[in-house]
C-alpha positions as CSV (number, residue, x, y, z in Angstrom):
1,M,-0.1,-0.1,-0.1
2,T,1.5,3.2,-1.1
3,L,1.6,6.2,1.3
4,L,-0.9,8.3,-0.9
5,K,-3.5,5.5,-0.8
6,A,-3.1,5.1,3.0
7,L,-3.7,8.8,3.5
8,K,-6.9,8.9,1.3
9,E,-8.1,6.0,3.2
10,I,-7.6,7.6,6.4
11,Y,-8.9,10.7,4.9
12,G,-12.2,8.7,4.0
13,V,-12.5,7.2,7.3
14,G,-12.2,10.5,9.2
15,I,-15.0,12.0,6.9
16,L,-17.3,9.1,7.8
17,F,-16.4,9.0,11.5
18,F,-17.1,12.8,11.9
19,Y,-20.2,12.9,9.6
20,Y,-22.0,10.4,12.0
21,M,-20.2,11.2,15.4
22,K,-20.0,14.9,15.5
23,Y,-23.7,15.1,17.2
24,V,-22.9,12.3,19.4
25,I,-19.6,13.8,20.6
26,L,-20.9,17.4,20.8
27,I,-23.8,16.6,23.0
28,G,-22.6,13.4,24.8
29,W,-19.0,14.6,26.0
30,P,-20.6,17.4,27.9
31,V,-23.1,15.3,29.4
32,L,-20.5,12.5,30.4
33,L,-18.0,15.4,31.7
34,Y,-20.5,17.4,33.8
35,G,-23.7,15.1,34.5
36,L,-21.7,11.9,35.2
37,D,-18.5,13.3,36.7
38,Y,-16.0,11.8,34.1
39,K,-12.5,12.9,34.4
40,P,-11.5,15.7,31.9
41,N,-9.6,14.2,28.9
42,I,-7.6,16.4,26.6
43,V,-8.1,14.0,23.5
44,M,-12.0,14.3,23.9
45,D,-11.8,17.9,24.6
46,L,-10.0,18.5,21.3
47,L,-12.5,16.1,19.4
48,W,-15.4,18.0,21.0
49,V,-13.7,21.5,19.7
50,Y,-13.2,20.0,16.4
51,C,-16.9,18.7,16.1
52,L,-18.1,22.3,17.3
53,A,-16.1,23.7,14.5
54,L,-17.7,21.2,12.0
55,M,-21.2,21.7,13.3
56,T,-20.5,25.6,13.1
57,K,-19.4,25.3,9.6
58,D,-22.5,23.2,8.7
59,L,-24.9,25.7,10.3
60,V,-23.1,28.8,8.5
61,F,-23.3,27.1,5.0
62,K,-26.9,26.2,5.5
63,F,-28.4,29.3,7.1
64,V,-25.9,32.2,6.5
65,L,-24.5,31.4,3.1
66,K,-27.5,29.4,2.0
67,K,-25.5,27.1,0.2
68,S,-25.5,23.2,-0.1
69,Y,-23.0,20.7,-1.0
70,C,-25.2,20.2,-4.1
71,D,-25.3,23.7,-5.6
72,R,-27.6,24.4,-8.7
73,G,-29.3,20.9,-8.5
74,A,-26.2,19.2,-9.7
75,C,-27.0,16.0,-7.7
76,S,-30.6,15.7,-8.8
77,R,-30.1,16.6,-12.4
78,P,-30.1,13.4,-14.7
79,S,-26.9,12.8,-16.4
80,E,-26.4,12.9,-20.1
81,K,-26.8,9.1,-20.4
82,E,-30.1,9.0,-18.8
83,E,-31.7,11.8,-21.0
């Protein structure tokens, strides 16, 4: 496995992980930390800040810039082969 392929795989796994886990980490870590008296953990704190940044980016894109990841209907437009 080449280095470039390994980096692409790690990048893909990171995207999938944070796509599904950002809400759980963003809400769950403060609950565990303050509600259930877990000990502070610097790694989880950093993950929480990263998830907060991702959530902020999503909110800015959706409500402030009114952009989507699929601008101008490119995702729903039929391809040339289907027409």
